[in-house]
N, C-alpha and C positions, 0 to 999 in steps of 0.2 A: 722546252720552253723557248720563248723568243727573247732576244737580248735587249729590246726596246732602244734601238739606235737609229731607226729610220726617221724621216721627217713626218710631221703630222699628215702630210699628203701621200705618204707611202714611198717616197723616193730614197734611193741609196744615198747615204751620207759618208763622209770621211770616216766616221766612227764605225760604220758597217765595214768599210774597206779594211780598216785597221784590224777589226775583230776577225774577219775571215783570213786575212793575211797571217795573223798569229797562229791560227789553227793549221793553216797550210804549211807553215814552217816545220811542223811536226811530221809532215809527209804521211798522213793516213792514206789507206788505199782509196777510200771514197769519203768525201765531205758532203754532207747534205745541208743546204741552206735552209734556214728556218721556214716555218709555215708562212706562205706568201699568198695573199688574197687574189683570187681569180676575177673578182668583180671590181669595177671601178667605183667603189663606194667608200665613204669615210670610215676609217677603222683605226684612227690614232697612229702612233709611230710604229706601225707594222708594215713590212714590205708589201708592195702590190705589183701585180703583173697583169692587171685588167685593161691595159691600154698600151699602145705602141710608145707613148711618151716615156714609159718606164724602161724601155729597152736599153738606151745608152748607159744609164747608171748600172744596170745589171751586167752589161757587157764589161764595164770597168771592173766589177767584182770578179767576173770570170778571169779577166786578164791578170788581176792581182794574185789570184789563187794559182794560176798557171806559173807565174813568175816565182812566187814564194816557195812553191813545192818543187820547182825545177821540172815541172811536167809530170811528176810522179803521182799526183792525186787527181782522181776523177771528181768532177763536181756535178752533183745533182741538185735540183731545187724541189722542195716540197710545196705542192700547190693545194690550196684549201678553199672551201666555201663555208661561210658561217651565217647564221641567222641573227636577228636582233636580240640583244640582251641589254636591258636597261638597269641603271643603278637602283638600289633600294630607296624608295622615296620616304620623306617624312610623312607621318600619318595624315596630318591635315592637308598636305599638298596632294596626297593620293586622292583623298575624298573630294577635294576642291577641283582638281584638274583632270584626273585620269579615270575615275570610276564612271561607268555608264549607268545612268539611272533609267531603267526600262521597266516594262510591265512585269517581267519575271521578278525583278528586285522588289517592286512594290507589293506583289502578291506574297512573296516570302515574308516581308515585314508585316503585312496584314495578318497572315496565318500565324506567325509567331506571337504577335500581340493580341490576336483575337479581336482585331479592330479594323474594320474596312475603311476607316478614314485615311489610312496610309495610301489607299488607291488613288486618292485625290490630292494628297499633300504635295506641296511644291518641291521641286528638285532641291532648292536651297535648304528647306527644312529637313529633308531626308539626309542630305550631306552633313548638316549640322548635328543631327542625331547620331549618325554613324561615327563621327569624330570622337564622341565621348562614350560610345557603346563598349560594353565589356567584351572580352575576347570570345567567350562562349556564345554571346549574342551574334557577333560577326560570323562565327563558324556556322551558325544556323541560317544566316541570310545570304552571305556571299558564296559564289561558286568556288570550286577548288582553284581555278585559275585566277580568280580575283583575289583570293587569299594569298596565293603565291606572289602575285604582283605587289601586294601590300607588304608582305613580310620578307620577300627576297628580291623583288624587282621583276618587272615584266620580262617574259622570255618567250620567243617564238619557238614552235615545234614543227616538224615536218608533217604532223597530223592536224595542223590548224587549217582544215579544209574550208573554213568559212572565209579565209583570206585568199583573195585571187592570186596574189603572187606566190603563195605557198602551193596552191593547186597547180600552178603552171611550172613549178620547178622541174618536173620530168621533161618538159618540152623545151626548157631554156638551158639547163645546166650542161648537157652534152656539148653544145656548141661553145659555151663559155669556157669550159675546161679545155676544149680542143684549141681554141684561140690562145689561151694562156700557154699551153704546151708549145704551140708554134712560136710564140714569142721567146720562150725559154730556149728553143733550138736556135732561133735567130741570134739571141744574145751570146750563144756559144756554150751553153751548159751541155754536159755529156748525157744527161737524162733527166727525167722528172719522176717524182714520187707522188702518186695520188694519195692525198690524206683522207682516208676513210675511217679514222680512229677517233676515240675520245668523245667530246661533247659537240661535235660539229655536224654540218648538214648531212654529209654522206653516211656518217656513222648513224645518224638518226634514221636513215632509210634502211640500213642493215638491221637495226635493233628489233628485237622481238616485241618491243613496245609500239612499233609502227603498225597501226591498224587501219591505214588508209584503205578506202574501198574502191580505188580506181585502177587496181591491178599493180600498184606499187607498194602494197602493204599486205600484212597478213602472213601467209605461208612463206617459208624461206625462199622459194623460187620467185615469189613476187618481190620480196625485200631486196634480193640481189639484182633485180632487173635493171634499175637505174644505174647502180654502180657499174654493171657490165656495159650498159649503153654509153656511159661516159667514157669508159676505156676504149670502146670500139670507135667512138667519135675521135678520140685523141689519136688512136693508131691510124685511122684513115687520114687524118689531117697531116701527121708528121712522118708517116711511112714506117716500114718494117725495120729500117736500119738505125733505130734510135731506141735507147733504153727507156722503158716505161714500167715502173714498179708500183706497188701499192702498200700502204701501211694500214692495218686494221687490227681489231681486238681479238685476243685469244679468249677473253672473258670480260663481259661488261661489269660484273661484280655489283649489280643492282637487282633489286626485287623485280622479277618478271623479265629480266633482260637476257641477252644472249649468253650461252654457256659454251663449253668446249665443243659440243657436238655441232652447234651452229657454226662455230669458227672452222671446224673441219670441212663442213659442207661448202662454206664460202671459199675456203682455200682451194679446194678441188675445182670449183667452178672458175676461180680466177686463173688457176694453172691451165685449165682446159681452154680458156679464152686466149691465152698467150701472153699474160703478163710476165715480165722478165725476172722479177723477184717479188717475194712476199715477206714483208717486214712486220713482225708481231709486237704489239704492245698489250696492255691490260688496264682496264678501268679508266678512270679519269672522266667521270660523268657528272652532270648537273643534278641528277635526280636525288643523290644522297649528300650533296654538298652542304656545308654548314651555312647557317644564316649569316649574311654579311652585315656589317655595320651600316647604318643609314648613310647614304651618299656613296656607298661602294657597290660594286657589281658582284654577283655570286661567282665564286671561283670553283671550277670543277675538280680541284685536286685537294679538297679539304675533308671529304668523307672517306669511308672505307675504300670506295673505288679509287679515290685519289691516292690513298695510301698505297694501294697495290700498284698504281702507276709509277709513283715515285716514293718507294719505301724509305724510311729513315732508320738511323741506328737505334732509335727507341722502338724496338720491334718485339715480336713474339719469338718462340723457339726456332722458327724457320730463319729469322734474320732478314736483312735487307738485300742479300746477295742472290741474284738470279732467281727470284721468286717465280717468275713466269716461265722459266726454262722447261720444266716438265710439260707444260701446256704446249710450248713451241715444239718440243720433241714429238708429242702425240700428233700435232698438226702435220709435221714433216712426214711422219710415217703414213698418215692418211693420204697425203699428196703422192708419195712414192708408191703406195699400194694401188693407187688409181692409175698408175702408169706414167706419172709425170716426174721430171727431174728438176722442176723449177727451184732455184736457190731460195732457201728459207733463212731469214735473218732473225737472230735472237738478240734482244736488248733488255735493259732493265737491271741495274745493280751488278753489272759486269765490270770488274775493276782490275784484275791481275791477268798476266799472261797465262799463268797456270790454270786459272779458272776458265778463260776463254778457250785455251787449247783442249781442256778436258771436255768442254761442251762439244767441240768439233770432233774429238776422238770418239765420244759416245754416239755420235750421229744424231744429236738433238737439233743441230742446225748446220748450215753450210757456211754461214758468215756470222760473225759477232759484231755488234755495234755498241757504242757507248756515248753517252752525252755528259752526265755529271763528272765522270772520271776524266773525260777529255777536257772539260772545263777546268778541273782541278790541275791538270797537267797537260797542256796542249802538245808537249814533247814526248808524251807516253810512247807513241809509236816508234819514233826514232831511237829513244832510249832502249826500248825492248829489243829492237832490231840490232843494236850495237852491243847487246849483252850487258847493259848497264841498268837493269831493272831495279837495282837497289837504290837508284837515284830518283825513281818515280815518286812524285808527290801524290800520295794516296788520298782519294776522296774519303771524307769522314761521314758522309751521308747524314749531315744535320739539316740539309735542305735550306741552308742560308740563302742559296741562289734562288730557290723556289719562292721564298718569302719576298725577295726583291721583285721577282716576276709578278707575284700576286699584287704587289703595290705599284706595278707599272713603272718601276724604276730600273735604270740600266743594270743588267745582271752582271755580277762578278762572283768571285770565289773568295771565301773568308781566309783561305790558306795563303793567298798572295795579295789581296787588294789593299792591305795596310803595310806592305813591305816595300822597301826601296822607293819611297815616295819622293826622294830627292833625285831620282834618276832623270837626267836631262831629257826634256821633251816627252816624258811619259804622260799621256793624257789622263786626267783625273776628273772626278765629280765630287759633289758634296764639299765645295770649298777646299778642294785639294786633299781631303781626308781619305779618299778612296781611289785607287788607280783602276783604270778601265781594262788594262791588258796585263796578262801574266808576264813577269820579268823574263828576260831572255835567259836561256839556259847557257851556262858558261862551262 
């Protein structure tokens, strides 16, 4: 999740600097900066790296982490592309402003009513009728995409080949990602992580739902084509002496989506291409997300695939801890069997030293990563290293933090954001009722 601390224009703020300083004080081996947009387009308070004007702020972030970790923490930045996602509109607003009244729509209405007068009816009258039409009538008139735009909000897909900018993605994205990676290197980051996971553009190309007919969809070898071309463009731009890893899905957890065998195939191809590490996630897709409220955007972590991405303590018999690790282990074995030793990163519900060590001991992964547990206790790493694991503030996996992310509010942890509010100079939000940084470990 992103912490919602950048400016509306995507620049680094003091809140960003404070946020990453606090994590760096725990001295993890590697710290990965939040998903950062590679294109210079409006995206709200999310970090961007789509233009050189963002480099100075990102360089400050690098310097802060170096200083706070005393040089012990490597700093990577996750770079991402995403397509348009609009908020769910009010019904009247959708029919007045967004619905396209065309011949297909008129014919559907005429056929349903058994009355050809709809073929000549004014646009205004058609829109007025649809505003009051029953749901079963709309389902017989509107296309699946029109229904989705009405009920969930408009969303672009990599398969929208009728849109020129979507058709051109394979010809534009390699250079865009390469330029972003070059800026990351110039800013001083130790590496980049290509974000090919969850509900975003590159994951869309990898998905089994990608049926593009231009050589970038359909069979696995076509679906992995653009992700590999992006990587090669990045590598050519920044050289062989710089870390470039990738994050992708072990399972999409949606109907018709990728499963473990797809992930194994992609992992071997990524290793063959020369990526420096493979970080695995699971789920987090739009396709099974819950319907948002009017005025809100669909959130890809609300359906079953979202649960598998960020499981909560309200779980099944498997529980929220390390649910994706068996898949990660299978992917690692596939990569190793193909003759590659590319490091594999396991993430998702990893919370204790014992759990992480057991994952490594079994050979299910080469590296373990954590997000929510690190948010709960940024000092986890130094506490464990000092043998003071009993002082770790354990994540309770209620996803309080995720709810803040969904609401586009600054992300904090419920285990510490209401404590020591009188601490001098502790930054707060919500009229001082919630602190933005974990208290210092004493």
